[in-house]
LUMLO-548303 format. One line per 10 residues: their letters; for each residue z negated, x negated, y negated of N, C-alpha, C, O. Coordinates in Angstrom, 1 decimal. Atoms other than C-alpha are relative to their C-alpha. Example, Ala and Ser with C-alpha at 12.3 -4.5 7.8 and 13.67 -1.06 7.14 Angstrom:
# residues 2
as	0.0:-0.9:1.2:-7.8:-12.3:4.5:0.0:-0.9:-1.2:-0.7:-1.9:-1.2 | 0.0:0.9:1.1:-7.1:-13.7:1.1:-0.8:0.8:-1.1:-0.9:0.3:-2.2
# end
This chain:
# residues 118
mnqqkprvik	-0.1:0.1:1.4:10.4:-11.2:4.4:-1.0:-1.0:-0.5:-0.9:-1.5:-1.6 | 1.1:0.9:0.5:7.2:-13.3:4.1:0.5:-1.4:0.2:0.4:-1.9:1.4 | -0.4:1.3:-0.2:8.5:-16.8:3.4:-1.0:-1.0:-0.5:-1.0:-1.6:-1.6 | 1.1:1.0:0.3:5.3:-18.9:3.5:-0.6:0.4:-1.3:-1.0:-0.6:-2.0 | 0.7:-0.3:1.3:3.8:-17.1:0.5:-1.4:-0.1:0.3:-1.9:0.0:1.5 | 1.5:0.1:-0.2:0.1:-17.6:-0.1:-0.5:1.4:0.5:0.0:2.4:0.0 | 0.7:-1.3:-0.4:-2.0:-15.0:1.7:-1.2:0.2:-0.7:-2.1:-0.7:-0.8 | 1.2:-0.3:0.8:-4.6:-13.3:-0.3:-0.7:1.2:0.7:-0.1:2.3:0.8 | 0.7:-1.1:-0.6:-7.3:-11.2:1.3:-1.0:0.4:-1.0:-1.8:-0.3:-1.5 | 0.8:-0.5:1.1:-9.0:-9.0:-1.2:-0.4:1.5:0.3:0.3:2.2:1.0
dfeklstelq	0.4:-1.4:-0.1:-10.9:-5.7:-1.4:0.9:0.8:-1.0:1.3:0.3:-2.1 | -0.8:-0.8:0.9:-8.9:-2.8:-3.0:-0.6:0.0:-1.4:0.1:-0.2:-2.4 | 0.7:0.0:1.4:-11.5:-2.5:-5.9:0.1:-1.2:-0.8:0.0:-1.1:-2.0 | 0.0:1.2:0.6:-11.2:-6.1:-6.7:1.4:-0.4:-0.5:1.6:-1.4:-1.3 | -1.4:0.2:0.5:-7.4:-5.9:-7.3:0.2:0.5:-1.5:-0.6:1.3:-2.0 | -0.3:-0.5:1.4:-6.0:-5.5:-10.8:0.5:1.4:0.1:1.0:1.9:1.1 | -0.4:-1.5:0.0:-5.2:-1.9:-11.9:1.6:0.0:0.3:2.1:0.9:0.9 | -1.4:0.0:-0.2:-1.5:-2.9:-11.9:0.4:-0.1:1.5:1.2:0.6:2.1 | -0.2:0.1:-1.4:-1.6:-4.0:-8.3:-0.4:1.3:0.8:0.3:1.7:1.7 | 0.5:-1.3:-0.6:-3.6:-0.9:-7.3:1.1:1.1:-0.2:1.4:1.8:0.7
eqiklvypyg	-1.1:-1.0:0.3:-0.8:1.3:-9.0:1.2:-0.3:0.9:1.8:0.6:1.5 | -1.1:0.4:-0.7:1.9:-0.6:-7.3:-0.2:0.3:1.5:0.7:0.9:2.2 | 0.2:-0.4:-1.4:0.3:-0.2:-3.9:0.1:1.5:0.3:0.6:2.0:1.3 | -0.1:-1.5:-0.1:0.0:3.6:-4.5:1.5:0.4:0.0:1.8:1.3:0.8 | -1.5:-0.3:-0.1:3.8:3.7:-5.1:0.5:-0.3:1.4:1.3:0.4:1.9 | -0.5:0.5:-1.3:4.5:1.8:-1.9:-0.6:0.9:1.2:0.0:1.2:2.2 | 0.7:-0.9:-0.9:1.9:4.0:0.0:-0.4:1.4:-0.6:-1.6:1.7:-0.7 | 0.3:-1.3:0.6:2.2:7.5:-1.6:-0.7:1.0:0.9:-1.2:2.0:0.4 | 0.6:-0.9:-0.9:0.8:9.1:1.5:-1.3:-0.5:0.6:-1.8:-0.1:1.6 | 1.3:0.6:-0.4:-2.4:7.0:1.7:0.2:-1.2:0.8:1.3:-1.7:1.1
fsedlisftd	0.0:1.3:-0.6:-3.3:3.9:3.5:-0.4:-0.1:1.5:0.0:-1.0:2.2 | 0.7:0.0:-1.4:-5.1:4.8:6.8:1.0:-0.3:1.1:0.6:-1.1:2.0 | -1.0:0.1:-1.1:-2.0:4.9:9.0:0.7:-1.3:-0.1:1.4:-1.6:0.9 | -0.8:1.3:0.2:-0.6:1.5:7.7:-0.9:-1.1:0.1:-0.4:-2.3:0.0 | 0.9:1.2:-0.2:-3.6:-0.7:8.3:0.4:-0.8:1.2:0.8:-0.3:2.2 | -0.2:0.9:-1.1:-3.2:-3.7:10.4:-1.3:-0.7:0.4:-2.2:-0.7:-0.5 | 1.2:0.7:-0.3:-5.9:-5.8:12.2:0.4:-1.5:0.2:1.4:-1.8:0.7 | -0.1:1.5:-0.2:-6.3:-9.6:12.2:-1.4:-0.6:0.1:-2.4:0.0:-0.2 | 1.3:0.7:-0.1:-8.9:-12.1:12.8:-0.1:-1.0:-1.1:0.8:-1.8:-1.4 | 0.2:0.8:1.2:-10.4:-13.9:9.8:-0.4:-1.4:0.4:-0.6:-1.7:1.6
rkgklvsalp	0.4:1.4:-0.3:-11.5:-17.5:9.5:-1.3:-0.1:0.8:-1.5:-1.1:1.5 | 1.4:0.1:-0.7:-15.0:-16.7:10.9:0.3:0.7:1.4:-0.7:0.7:2.1 | -0.3:-0.5:-1.3:-13.3:-15.1:14.0:-0.3:1.5:0.0:-0.3:2.1:1.1 | 0.3:-1.4:0.0:-14.2:-11.6:12.9:1.3:0.8:-0.1:2.2:0.5:-0.9 | -1.2:-0.9:0.0:-11.7:-8.7:13.5:-0.1:0.8:-1.3:-1.1:1.5:-1.5 | 0.1:-0.7:1.3:-10.8:-7.2:10.1:1.3:0.9:-0.1:2.3:0.4:0.4 | -1.2:-0.9:0.3:-8.4:-4.3:9.1:0.3:-0.1:-1.4:-0.6:-0.3:-2.2 | -0.4:0.2:1.4:-6.4:-4.5:6.1:1.4:0.7:-0.2:2.1:1.0:0.7 | -1.3:-0.6:0.4:-3.4:-2.9:4.3:0.9:-1.2:-0.5:0.6:-1.9:-1.5 | -0.9:1.1:0.4:-0.4:-5.3:4.0:0.7:0.4:-1.3:1.0:1.6:-1.4
fetdekyylv	-0.7:-0.3:1.2:1.2:-5.5:0.6:0.6:-1.3:-0.6:-0.1:-2.3:-0.9 | -0.7:1.2:0.4:3.8:-8.0:-0.5:0.6:0.0:-1.4:1.4:0.9:-1.7 | -0.6:0.1:1.3:4.7:-9.1:-4.0:1.0:-1.2:0.1:1.1:-1.9:1.1 | -0.9:1.2:0.0:7.4:-11.8:-5.0:-0.8:-1.3:0.2:-0.3:-2.2:0.8 | 0.7:1.3:0.0:4.6:-14.4:-5.2:-1.0:0.0:1.1:-1.4:-1.2:1.5 | 1.2:0.0:-1.0:1.9:-13.4:-2.6:0.1:1.1:1.0:0.6:2.2:0.7 | 0.1:-1.0:-1.0:1.3:-11.6:0.6:-1.5:0.4:0.0:-2.3:-0.4:0.3 | 1.3:-0.3:0.1:-1.8:-9.5:0.2:-0.4:0.8:1.3:0.4:1.5:1.9 | 0.5:-0.8:-1.0:-4.0:-8.2:2.9:-1.3:0.7:-0.6:-2.3:0.0:-0.9 | 0.9:-0.7:0.8:-6.1:-5.5:1.2:-1.1:0.5:1.1:-0.8:1.5:1.8
rmtvsealqi	1.0:-0.2:-1.0:-9.3:-5.4:3.3:-0.6:1.4:-0.1:-1.1:1.8:-1.2 | 0.6:-1.4:-0.1:-10.4:-1.8:4.3:0.0:0.5:1.4:0.9:0.1:2.2 | 0.0:-0.7:-1.3:-11.4:0.2:7.3:0.7:1.3:-0.1:1.1:1.7:-1.2 | -0.6:-1.4:0.0:-9.8:3.5:8.2:-0.9:0.9:-0.9:-0.4:1.6:-1.8 | 0.9:-1.0:0.8:-12.8:5.4:6.8:0.0:-0.4:-1.5:0.0:0.5:-2.3 | -0.1:0.4:1.4:-12.7:3.3:3.6:1.3:0.4:-0.6:1.4:0.7:-1.8 | -1.4:-0.3:0.6:-8.9:3.9:3.2:0.0:1.5:-0.2:0.5:1.9:-1.3 | 0.0:-1.5:0.1:-9.5:7.7:3.6:-0.9:0.3:-1.2:-0.5:1.2:-2.0 | 1.0:-0.2:1.1:-12.5:7.5:1.1:0.7:-0.4:-1.4:0.6:0.3:-2.4 | -0.7:0.4:1.3:-10.4:5.6:-1.6:1.0:1.1:-0.4:1.0:1.4:-1.6
ieddddydnd	-1.0:-1.0:0.3:-7.7:8.3:-1.4:-0.7:1.3:-0.4:-0.3:1.9:-1.4 | 0.8:-1.2:0.3:-10.3:11.1:-1.5:-0.6:-0.1:-1.4:-0.7:0.9:-2.1 | 0.6:0.2:1.2:-12.0:9.6:-4.5:1.0:-0.2:-1.2:0.5:-0.1:-2.4 | -1.1:0.3:1.0:-8.7:8.8:-6.4:0.6:1.2:-0.6:1.2:2.0:0.1 | -0.6:-1.2:0.7:-7.6:11.3:-9.0:1.5:0.0:0.0:2.1:1.1:-0.2 | -1.5:0.1:-0.1:-4.0:10.1:-8.6:0.5:0.7:1.3:1.7:0.9:1.4 | -0.5:-0.7:-1.3:-3.9:11.8:-5.1:-0.6:1.4:0.1:-1.7:1.6:-0.4 | 0.4:-1.4:-0.1:-4.1:15.4:-4.4:-0.9:0.3:1.2:-1.2:-0.7:1.9 | 1.0:-0.3:-1.1:-6.4:17.2:-1.9:0.6:-0.3:1.4:-0.1:-0.4:2.4 | -0.6:0.3:-1.3:-3.9:16.5:0.9:0.3:-1.4:0.2:0.9:-1.8:1.2
gmlkevarne	-0.2:1.4:-0.2:-3.9:12.8:0.3:1.4:-0.5:-0.4:1.9:-1.6:0.1 | -1.4:0.4:0.5:-0.5:12.7:-1.4:0.0:-0.4:-1.4:-0.7:0.2:-2.2 | 0.0:0.4:1.4:0.2:10.8:-4.6:0.6:1.1:-0.9:1.7:1.5:-0.6 | -0.4:-1.0:0.9:0.5:13.3:-7.4:1.3:-0.3:-0.7:1.5:-1.5:-1.0 | -1.2:0.3:0.6:3.9:13.7:-8.9:-0.1:-0.6:-1.4:0.7:-1.5:-1.7 | 0.1:0.5:1.3:2.7:13.0:-12.4:-0.4:-1.5:0.0:-0.1:-2.3:-0.8 | 0.4:1.4:-0.2:1.1:9.7:-11.2:1.2:-0.8:0.5:1.4:-1.9:0.1 | -1.2:0.7:-0.5:4.2:8.8:-9.2:0.9:-0.3:-1.1:1.4:-1.4:-1.3 | -0.9:0.2:1.1:6.4:9.3:-12.2:-0.4:-1.0:-1.0:0.4:-1.7:-1.6 | 0.5:1.0:0.9:4.1:7.3:-14.4:0.2:-1.4:0.5:0.6:-2.3:-0.3
fegkyseidy	0.0:1.3:-0.6:3.9:4.4:-12.0:1.5:-0.5:0.2:1.7:-1.7:0.0 | -1.4:0.3:-0.1:7.7:4.5:-11.3:0.5:-0.5:-1.3:1.4:-1.4:-1.3 | -0.5:0.5:1.3:8.3:4.2:-15.0:-0.5:-1.4:-0.4:0.2:-2.1:-1.1 | 0.6:1.3:0.4:6.0:1.2:-15.3:0.7:-1.1:0.9:0.9:-2.2:0.4 | -0.2:1.1:-1.0:7.1:-0.7:-12.1:1.4:0.1:0.7:1.6:-0.7:1.5 | -1.2:-0.1:-0.7:10.6:0.4:-11.1:1.0:-1.2:-0.2:1.9:-1.4:0.6 | -0.9:1.3:0.2:12.2:-2.8:-12.5:-0.5:-1.1:0.9:0.2:-2.1:1.0 | 0.5:1.1:-0.9:10.1:-4.9:-10.1:0.7:0.2:1.3:0.5:1.2:2.0 | -0.9:-0.1:-1.3:12.4:-5.7:-7.1:-0.9:0.4:1.2:-0.4:1.3:2.0 | 0.8:-0.3:-1.1:9.6:-5.6:-4.5:-0.5:1.5:0.0:-0.9:2.0:1.1
iaenmgndng	0.5:-1.4:0.0:8.5:-2.2:-5.7:1.3:1.0:0.2:1.2:2.0:0.8 | -1.3:-0.9:-0.1:12.1:-0.7:-6.0:0.5:0.0:1.4:1.0:1.0:1.9 | -0.4:0.0:-1.4:12.7:-1.8:-2.4:-0.8:0.9:0.9:-0.3:1.4:1.8 | 0.9:-0.8:-0.8:9.7:0.1:-1.1:-0.2:1.4:-0.5:-0.8:2.3:0.2 | 0.2:-1.4:0.6:9.7:3.2:-3.3:0.7:0.9:0.8:1.8:0.6:1.3 | -0.5:-1.0:-0.8:10.4:6.3:-1.4:0.1:-0.2:1.4:0.9:0.5:2.1 | 0.1:0.1:-1.5:9.7:5.0:2.0:-0.8:1.1:0.5:-2.0:1.0:0.5 | 0.8:-1.1:-0.4:8.7:8.3:3.4:-0.4:-0.1:1.5:0.5:-0.3:2.3 | 0.5:0.0:-1.3:6.6:8.2:6.5:0.4:1.2:0.7:0.2:2.3:0.2 | -0.4:-1.2:-0.7:8.0:10.5:9.1:1.5:0.5:-0.3:1.9:1.5:0.2
dddddydd	-1.3:-0.5:0.3:11.5:10.7:7.7:0.8:-0.3:1.2:0.4:-1.2:2.0 | -0.8:0.2:-1.2:14.3:10.8:10.3:1.3:-0.7:-0.3:2.3:-0.3:0.3 | -1.2:0.7:0.2:16.7:8.4:8.9:0.4:-0.9:1.1:1.5:-1.4:1.1 | -0.1:0.9:-1.2:16.3:6.3:12.1:0.7:0.7:1.1:1.1:0.0:2.1 | -0.6:-0.7:-1.2:17.8:9.1:14.3:1.5:-0.3:-0.1:2.2:-0.1:-1.1 | -1.4:0.2:-0.1:21.3:8.3:15.4:0.6:0.9:1.1:0.1:1.1:2.2 | -0.8:-0.7:-1.0:23.8:10.4:17.2:1.2:-0.7:0.4:2.0:-1.0:-0.4 | -1.1:0.8:-0.5:26.2:8.7:19.5:1.1:1.0:0.5:2.1:0.5:1.0
# end
C-alpha cells in the first residue's frame, strides 16, 4: 500500500492530536504488539509503530515499555488497555469519512476471520 510516500519518523507526543486520535482508532488494543524494528540513518536499531495516511507513512518511534506507558497514562484507554467505547465513538464520528481510517477501523487483533474450512 505504501506507494513511495514520504516516511516520517516522529515521537507519539509530537504528533498532532488528530493523528494521535486516528492512531488510537487503528490500534484500539494498544500499540506494543504492533511495533516494528528498523535501522535509522545513524545505524541505530529503533522500534516504531507503523501508521499510514493518504499522504505519509509514519513510523511512530517508541519502545515496548513506552507503548505500554502511553496506553496506561491515556484516559481514552481503560485499565485493560482497550480504547474506551466513548472515545472510540467520538473518534469514529470525527474520522470515519477518511478512507485510510475507514479501511483500518475494526481490525480486531485475534479475530478468526482468517480461518478457512476446506
